[in-house]
Biopython code that builds the backbone (N, CA, C, O; Angstrom):
import numpy as np
from Bio.PDB.StructureBuilder import StructureBuilder

atoms = [
    (1, "MET", "N", (-17.742, -3.805, 11.033)),
    (1, "MET", "CA", (-16.942, -3.054, 9.879)),
    (1, "MET", "C", (-17.186, -3.909, 8.618)),
    (1, "MET", "O", (-17.014, -5.127, 8.652)),
    (2, "SER", "N", (-17.550, -3.323, 7.608)),
    (2, "SER", "CA", (-17.757, -3.948, 6.229)),
    (2, "SER", "C", (-16.520, -4.106, 5.556)),
    (2, "SER", "O", (-15.499, -3.480, 5.842)),
    (3, "ILE", "N", (-16.642, -5.082, 4.519)),
    (3, "ILE", "CA", (-15.588, -5.572, 3.790)),
    (3, "ILE", "C", (-14.799, -4.392, 3.004)),
    (3, "ILE", "O", (-13.583, -4.347, 2.818)),
    (4, "LYS", "N", (-15.784, -3.436, 2.578)),
    (4, "LYS", "CA", (-15.198, -2.231, 1.747)),
    (4, "LYS", "C", (-14.291, -1.327, 2.788)),
    (4, "LYS", "O", (-13.242, -0.773, 2.459)),
    (5, "ASN", "N", (-14.825, -1.282, 3.975)),
    (5, "ASN", "CA", (-14.096, -0.445, 4.979)),
    (5, "ASN", "C", (-12.756, -1.187, 5.298)),
    (5, "ASN", "O", (-11.678, -0.599, 5.375)),
    (6, "LYS", "N", (-12.904, -2.382, 5.455)),
    (6, "LYS", "CA", (-11.467, -3.155, 5.762)),
    (6, "LYS", "C", (-10.561, -2.910, 4.643)),
    (6, "LYS", "O", (-9.410, -2.567, 4.914)),
    (7, "ALA", "N", (-10.928, -3.040, 3.388)),
    (7, "ALA", "CA", (-10.135, -2.878, 2.206)),
    (7, "ALA", "C", (-9.452, -1.510, 2.189)),
    (7, "ALA", "O", (-8.251, -1.417, 1.937)),
    (8, "LEU", "N", (-10.207, -0.463, 2.455)),
    (8, "LEU", "CA", (-9.847, 0.865, 2.682)),
    (8, "LEU", "C", (-8.853, 1.068, 3.712)),
    (8, "LEU", "O", (-7.913, 1.828, 3.481)),
    (9, "LEU", "N", (-8.950, 0.490, 4.796)),
    (9, "LEU", "CA", (-8.062, 0.603, 5.925)),
    (9, "LEU", "C", (-6.892, -0.205, 5.750)),
    (9, "LEU", "O", (-5.861, 0.201, 6.287)),
    (10, "TYR", "N", (-6.857, -1.360, 5.043)),
    (10, "TYR", "CA", (-5.664, -2.101, 4.683)),
    (10, "TYR", "C", (-4.848, -1.413, 3.635)),
    (10, "TYR", "O", (-3.626, -1.534, 3.549)),
    (11, "ASN", "N", (-5.612, -0.663, 2.821)),
    (11, "ASN", "CA", (-4.834, 0.070, 1.696)),
    (11, "ASN", "C", (-4.008, 1.266, 2.390)),
    (11, "ASN", "O", (-2.853, 1.581, 2.103)),
    (12, "PHE", "N", (-4.832, 1.873, 3.364)),
    (12, "PHE", "CA", (-4.165, 2.958, 4.074)),
    (12, "PHE", "C", (-2.994, 2.647, 4.818)),
    (12, "PHE", "O", (-1.941, 3.277, 4.715)),
    (13, "LEU", "N", (-3.205, 1.536, 5.676)),
    (13, "LEU", "CA", (-2.004, 1.005, 6.564)),
    (13, "LEU", "C", (-0.856, 0.476, 5.744)),
    (13, "LEU", "O", (0.304, 0.762, 6.039)),
    (14, "GLY", "N", (-1.136, -0.225, 4.805)),
    (14, "GLY", "CA", (0.051, -0.607, 3.845)),
    (14, "GLY", "C", (0.844, 0.520, 3.250)),
    (14, "GLY", "O", (2.070, 0.444, 3.171)),
    (15, "TYR", "N", (0.174, 1.561, 2.832)),
    (15, "TYR", "CA", (0.869, 2.708, 2.164)),
    (15, "TYR", "C", (1.585, 3.491, 3.345)),
    (15, "TYR", "O", (2.757, 3.862, 3.271)),
    (16, "ALA", "N", (0.733, 3.714, 4.484)),
    (16, "ALA", "CA", (1.371, 4.514, 5.559)),
    (16, "ALA", "C", (2.716, 3.967, 6.176)),
    (16, "ALA", "O", (3.641, 4.694, 6.538)),
    (17, "VAL", "N", (2.706, 2.626, 6.246)),
    (17, "VAL", "CA", (3.841, 2.001, 6.920)),
    (17, "VAL", "C", (5.062, 2.145, 5.864)),
    (17, "VAL", "O", (6.158, 2.554, 6.246)),
    (18, "LEU", "N", (4.832, 1.809, 4.597)),
    (18, "LEU", "CA", (5.854, 1.867, 3.554)),
    (18, "LEU", "C", (6.394, 3.250, 3.498)),
    (18, "LEU", "O", (7.607, 3.459, 3.505)),
    (19, "PHE", "N", (5.431, 4.277, 3.438)),
    (19, "PHE", "CA", (5.903, 5.671, 3.370)),
    (19, "PHE", "C", (6.860, 6.072, 4.577)),
    (19, "PHE", "O", (7.940, 6.638, 4.403)),
    (20, "ILE", "N", (6.384, 5.744, 5.725)),
    (20, "ILE", "CA", (7.320, 6.235, 6.830)),
    (20, "ILE", "C", (8.693, 5.442, 6.866)),
    (20, "ILE", "O", (9.743, 6.008, 7.170)),
    (21, "ILE", "N", (8.623, 4.102, 6.539)),
    (21, "ILE", "CA", (9.976, 3.378, 6.444)),
    (21, "ILE", "C", (10.737, 3.981, 5.366)),
    (21, "ILE", "O", (11.933, 4.178, 5.576)),
    (22, "ILE", "N", (10.191, 4.336, 4.144)),
    (22, "ILE", "CA", (11.061, 4.816, 3.122)),
    (22, "ILE", "C", (11.582, 6.319, 3.413)),
    (22, "ILE", "O", (12.721, 6.734, 3.198)),
    (23, "ARG", "N", (10.637, 6.944, 3.880)),
    (23, "ARG", "CA", (10.895, 8.454, 4.233)),
    (23, "ARG", "C", (12.165, 8.409, 5.226)),
    (23, "ARG", "O", (13.147, 9.096, 4.943)),
    (24, "PHE", "N", (12.160, 7.641, 6.340)),
    (24, "PHE", "CA", (13.215, 7.666, 7.227)),
    (24, "PHE", "C", (14.584, 7.039, 6.635)),
    (24, "PHE", "O", (15.694, 7.393, 7.031)),
    (25, "PHE", "N", (14.385, 6.147, 5.723)),
    (25, "PHE", "CA", (15.490, 5.632, 5.011)),
    (25, "PHE", "C", (16.157, 6.733, 4.073)),
    (25, "PHE", "O", (17.383, 6.840, 4.025)),
    (26, "ILE", "N", (15.394, 7.465, 3.406)),
    (26, "ILE", "CA", (15.878, 8.449, 2.522)),
    (26, "ILE", "C", (16.557, 9.632, 3.278)),
    (26, "ILE", "O", (17.566, 10.187, 2.845)),
    (27, "ILE", "N", (15.913, 9.990, 4.476)),
    (27, "ILE", "CA", (16.352, 11.061, 5.317)),
    (27, "ILE", "C", (17.829, 10.669, 5.876)),
    (27, "ILE", "O", (18.672, 11.548, 6.055)),
    (28, "GLU", "N", (18.072, 9.400, 6.122)),
    (28, "GLU", "CA", (19.289, 9.023, 6.701)),
    (28, "GLU", "C", (20.415, 8.957, 5.681)),
    (28, "GLU", "O", (21.562, 9.226, 6.038)),
    (29, "PHE", "N", (20.167, 8.645, 4.546)),
    (29, "PHE", "CA", (21.194, 8.200, 3.517)),
    (29, "PHE", "C", (21.431, 9.221, 2.365)),
    (29, "PHE", "O", (22.446, 9.160, 1.672)),
    (30, "PHE", "N", (20.375, 10.247, 2.164)),
    (30, "PHE", "CA", (20.569, 10.993, 1.048)),
    (30, "PHE", "C", (20.386, 12.476, 1.580)),
    (30, "PHE", "O", (19.570, 12.804, 2.441)),
    (31, "ALA", "N", (21.303, 13.346, 0.911)),
    (31, "ALA", "CA", (21.124, 14.837, 1.308)),
    (31, "ALA", "C", (20.334, 15.515, 0.230)),
    (31, "ALA", "O", (20.899, 16.046, -0.725)),
    (32, "LEU", "N", (19.002, 15.500, 0.378)),
    (32, "LEU", "CA", (18.174, 16.103, -0.624)),
    (32, "LEU", "C", (17.316, 17.156, -0.009)),
    (32, "LEU", "O", (17.319, 17.275, 1.217)),
    (33, "ASN", "N", (16.611, 17.898, -0.726)),
    (33, "ASN", "CA", (15.717, 18.949, -0.183)),
    (33, "ASN", "C", (14.489, 18.016, 0.522)),
    (33, "ASN", "O", (14.129, 16.913, 0.111)),
    (34, "HIS", "N", (14.038, 18.613, 1.481)),
    (34, "HIS", "CA", (12.854, 18.014, 2.229)),
    (34, "HIS", "C", (11.699, 17.610, 1.397)),
    (34, "HIS", "O", (11.171, 16.512, 1.573)),
    (35, "PHE", "N", (11.283, 18.437, 0.505)),
    (35, "PHE", "CA", (10.094, 18.288, -0.341)),
    (35, "PHE", "C", (10.415, 17.189, -1.316)),
    (35, "PHE", "O", (9.562, 16.345, -1.591)),
    (36, "VAL", "N", (11.613, 17.171, -1.845)),
    (36, "VAL", "CA", (12.040, 16.120, -2.850)),
    (36, "VAL", "C", (11.980, 14.742, -2.016)),
    (36, "VAL", "O", (11.457, 13.755, -2.533)),
    (37, "LYS", "N", (12.486, 14.695, -0.812)),
    (37, "LYS", "CA", (12.418, 13.457, -0.108)),
    (37, "LYS", "C", (10.962, 12.864, 0.130)),
    (37, "LYS", "O", (10.711, 11.661, 0.053)),
    (38, "LEU", "N", (10.069, 13.813, 0.418)),
    (38, "LEU", "CA", (8.562, 13.448, 0.522)),
    (38, "LEU", "C", (8.045, 12.857, -0.720)),
    (38, "LEU", "O", (7.440, 11.785, -0.736)),
    (39, "ILE", "N", (8.296, 13.587, -1.785)),
    (39, "ILE", "CA", (7.824, 13.223, -3.064)),
    (39, "ILE", "C", (8.345, 11.792, -3.540)),
    (39, "ILE", "O", (7.574, 10.984, -4.058)),
    (40, "ILE", "N", (9.541, 11.556, -3.359)),
    (40, "ILE", "CA", (10.249, 10.196, -3.684)),
    (40, "ILE", "C", (9.562, 9.144, -2.747)),
    (40, "ILE", "O", (9.126, 8.096, -3.224)),
    (41, "ALA", "N", (9.465, 9.431, -1.396)),
    (41, "ALA", "CA", (8.936, 8.442, -0.707)),
    (41, "ALA", "C", (7.492, 8.126, -1.069)),
    (41, "ALA", "O", (7.126, 6.951, -1.043)),
    (42, "ALA", "N", (6.638, 9.111, -1.408)),
    (42, "ALA", "CA", (5.323, 8.932, -1.834)),
    (42, "ALA", "C", (5.179, 8.094, -3.069)),
    (42, "ALA", "O", (4.308, 7.240, -3.230)),
    (43, "ILE", "N", (6.124, 8.421, -3.934)),
    (43, "ILE", "CA", (6.008, 7.572, -5.248)),
    (43, "ILE", "C", (6.440, 6.124, -4.964)),
    (43, "ILE", "O", (5.798, 5.190, -5.446)),
    (44, "LEU", "N", (7.418, 5.943, -4.259)),
    (44, "LEU", "CA", (7.902, 4.483, -4.051)),
    (44, "LEU", "C", (6.872, 3.742, -3.208)),
    (44, "LEU", "O", (6.616, 2.561, -3.441)),
    (45, "ALA", "N", (6.238, 4.474, -2.160)),
    (45, "ALA", "CA", (5.333, 3.746, -1.261)),
    (45, "ALA", "C", (3.924, 3.440, -2.157)),
    (45, "ALA", "O", (3.182, 2.500, -1.875)),
    (46, "THR", "N", (3.696, 4.274, -3.157)),
    (46, "THR", "CA", (2.514, 3.993, -4.041)),
    (46, "THR", "C", (2.859, 2.766, -4.878)),
    (46, "THR", "O", (1.992, 1.912, -5.066)),
    (47, "LEU", "N", (4.010, 2.643, -5.359)),
    (47, "LEU", "CA", (4.374, 1.541, -6.131)),
    (47, "LEU", "C", (4.602, 0.242, -5.445)),
    (47, "LEU", "O", (4.376, -0.833, -6.002)),
    (48, "LEU", "N", (5.038, 0.347, -4.265)),
    (48, "LEU", "CA", (5.402, -0.989, -3.632)),
    (48, "LEU", "C", (4.283, -1.383, -2.591)),
    (48, "LEU", "O", (4.382, -2.521, -2.132)),
    (49, "ALA", "N", (3.274, -0.635, -2.171)),
    (49, "ALA", "CA", (2.284, -0.966, -1.366)),
    (49, "ALA", "C", (1.353, -1.973, -2.089)),
    (49, "ALA", "O", (1.066, -1.893, -3.283)),
    (50, "PRO", "N", (0.870, -3.025, -1.149)),
    (50, "PRO", "CA", (-0.149, -3.774, -1.710)),
    (50, "PRO", "C", (-1.468, -3.186, -1.810)),
    (50, "PRO", "O", (-1.827, -2.305, -1.028)),
    (51, "LYS", "N", (-2.297, -3.685, -2.849)),
    (51, "LYS", "CA", (-3.633, -3.231, -3.152)),
    (51, "LYS", "C", (-4.648, -4.045, -2.751)),
    (51, "LYS", "O", (-4.615, -5.223, -3.107)),
    (52, "PHE", "N", (-5.600, -3.619, -2.035)),
    (52, "PHE", "CA", (-6.745, -4.500, -1.547)),
    (52, "PHE", "C", (-7.973, -3.984, -2.172)),
    (52, "PHE", "O", (-8.219, -2.792, -2.354)),
    (53, "ALA", "N", (-8.759, -5.028, -2.501)),
    (53, "ALA", "CA", (-9.974, -4.647, -3.275)),
    (53, "ALA", "C", (-11.128, -5.768, -2.851)),
    (53, "ALA", "O", (-10.813, -6.879, -2.427)),
    (54, "VAL", "N", (-12.375, -5.374, -3.004)),
    (54, "VAL", "CA", (-13.443, -6.218, -2.775)),
    (54, "VAL", "C", (-13.962, -6.682, -4.121)),
    (54, "VAL", "O", (-14.148, -5.884, -5.039)),
    (55, "ILE", "N", (-14.196, -7.992, -4.229)),
    (55, "ILE", "CA", (-14.802, -8.578, -5.655)),
    (55, "ILE", "C", (-16.095, -9.075, -5.170)),
    (55, "ILE", "O", (-16.200, -9.515, -4.025)),
    (56, "LYS", "N", (-17.075, -9.027, -5.977)),
    (56, "LYS", "CA", (-18.381, -9.832, -5.705)),
    (56, "LYS", "C", (-18.566, -10.946, -6.456)),
    (56, "LYS", "O", (-18.547, -10.830, -7.681)),
    (57, "THR", "N", (-18.758, -12.104, -5.904)),
    (57, "THR", "CA", (-18.924, -13.506, -6.493)),
    (57, "THR", "C", (-20.417, -13.939, -6.203)),
    (57, "THR", "O", (-21.214, -13.266, -5.549)),
    (58, "LYS", "N", (-20.637, -14.974, -6.698)),
    (58, "LYS", "CA", (-21.959, -15.576, -6.344)),
    (58, "LYS", "C", (-22.140, -15.992, -4.974)),
    (58, "LYS", "O", (-23.260, -16.047, -4.466)),
    (59, "GLU", "N", (-20.923, -16.331, -4.268)),
    (59, "GLU", "CA", (-21.125, -16.696, -2.800)),
    (59, "GLU", "C", (-21.224, -15.446, -1.772)),
    (59, "GLU", "O", (-21.581, -15.510, -0.595)),
    (60, "GLY", "N", (-20.813, -14.266, -2.511)),
    (60, "GLY", "CA", (-20.794, -12.948, -1.757)),
    (60, "GLY", "C", (-19.570, -12.099, -2.002)),
    (60, "GLY", "O", (-18.849, -12.330, -2.973)),
    (61, "ALA", "N", (-19.305, -11.089, -1.119)),
    (61, "ALA", "CA", (-18.108, -10.271, -1.500)),
    (61, "ALA", "C", (-16.899, -10.851, -0.858)),
    (61, "ALA", "O", (-17.002, -11.449, 0.213)),
    (62, "ARG", "N", (-15.748, -10.703, -1.470)),
    (62, "ARG", "CA", (-14.633, -11.280, -0.958)),
    (62, "ARG", "C", (-13.494, -10.209, -1.005)),
    (62, "ARG", "O", (-13.458, -9.361, -1.896)),
    (63, "LEU", "N", (-12.580, -10.287, -0.019)),
    (63, "LEU", "CA", (-11.384, -9.297, 0.013)),
    (63, "LEU", "C", (-10.192, -10.066, -0.709)),
    (63, "LEU", "O", (-9.861, -11.197, -0.354)),
    (64, "VAL", "N", (-9.618, -9.432, -1.666)),
    (64, "VAL", "CA", (-8.484, -9.839, -2.400)),
    (64, "VAL", "C", (-7.264, -8.815, -2.327)),
    (64, "VAL", "O", (-7.463, -7.610, -2.173)),
    (65, "MET", "N", (-6.129, -9.306, -2.432)),
    (65, "MET", "CA", (-4.890, -8.402, -2.386)),
    (65, "MET", "C", (-4.073, -8.741, -3.646)),
    (65, "MET", "O", (-3.955, -9.895, -4.058)),
    (66, "LYS", "N", (-3.512, -7.653, -4.238)),
    (66, "LYS", "CA", (-2.659, -7.779, -5.309)),
    (66, "LYS", "C", (-1.506, -6.967, -4.816)),
    (66, "LYS", "O", (-1.604, -5.884, -4.239)),
    (67, "TRP", "N", (-0.287, -7.671, -5.135)),
    (67, "TRP", "CA", (1.052, -7.122, -4.701)),
    (67, "TRP", "C", (2.033, -7.413, -5.751)),
    (67, "TRP", "O", (1.921, -8.478, -6.358)),
    (68, "ILE", "N", (3.110, -6.490, -6.081)),
    (68, "ILE", "CA", (3.988, -6.820, -7.106)),
    (68, "ILE", "C", (4.933, -7.950, -6.782)),
    (68, "ILE", "O", (5.544, -8.493, -7.703)),
    (69, "PHE", "N", (5.086, -8.326, -5.578)),
    (69, "PHE", "CA", (5.899, -9.531, -5.194)),
    (69, "PHE", "C", (5.194, -10.685, -5.091)),
    (69, "PHE", "O", (5.768, -11.695, -4.681)),
    (70, "ILE", "N", (3.817, -10.712, -5.452)),
    (70, "ILE", "CA", (3.070, -12.080, -5.422)),
    (70, "ILE", "C", (2.460, -12.168, -6.871)),
    (70, "ILE", "O", (1.938, -11.197, -7.419)),
    (71, "LYS", "N", (2.554, -13.238, -7.362)),
    (71, "LYS", "CA", (1.783, -13.471, -8.760)),
    (71, "LYS", "C", (0.396, -13.779, -8.597)),
    (71, "LYS", "O", (0.039, -14.717, -7.884)),
    (72, "GLY", "N", (-0.508, -12.955, -9.292)),
    (72, "GLY", "CA", (-1.902, -13.090, -9.176)),
    (72, "GLY", "C", (-2.363, -12.530, -7.907)),
    (72, "GLY", "O", (-1.693, -11.807, -7.169)),
    (73, "PHE", "N", (-3.716, -12.972, -7.690)),
    (73, "PHE", "CA", (-4.389, -12.262, -6.554)),
    (73, "PHE", "C", (-4.334, -13.353, -5.350)),
    (73, "PHE", "O", (-4.335, -14.568, -5.547)),
    (74, "LYS", "N", (-4.289, -12.776, -4.163)),
    (74, "LYS", "CA", (-4.254, -13.649, -2.941)),
    (74, "LYS", "C", (-5.691, -13.315, -2.224)),
    (74, "LYS", "O", (-5.966, -12.139, -1.986)),
    (75, "GLU", "N", (-6.540, -14.293, -1.908)),
    (75, "GLU", "CA", (-7.738, -14.100, -1.307)),
    (75, "GLU", "C", (-7.538, -14.057, 0.258)),
    (75, "GLU", "O", (-6.865, -14.907, 0.842)),
    (76, "LEU", "N", (-8.115, -13.095, 0.846)),
    (76, "LEU", "CA", (-7.928, -13.073, 2.382)),
    (76, "LEU", "C", (-9.270, -13.511, 3.039)),
    (76, "LEU", "O", (-9.366, -13.571, 4.265)),
]
sb = StructureBuilder()
sb.init_structure("model")
sb.init_model(0)
sb.init_chain("A")
sb.init_seg("    ")
for serial, (resi, resn, name, xyz) in enumerate(atoms, 1):
    if name == "N":
        sb.init_residue(resn, " ", resi, " ")
    sb.init_atom(name, np.array(xyz, "f"), 0.0, 1.0, " ", f" {name:<3s}", serial, name[0])
structure = sb.get_structure()
């Protein structure tokens, strides 16, 4: 599996896990329309999910992560 595919997979998994957790939290505690719940969960998961990217350096390609709870980039 290439590094670009890993970054794509990690981005999807981070978003999907947060979306499902937020969606069930909203369903339990708020009485809103089903479509509104999905939109709110999608927006929150997009904002809170970590972002993975591939950067190219002289040594080769590296996988890095940016998250709002971590200052700067974290190299994986």
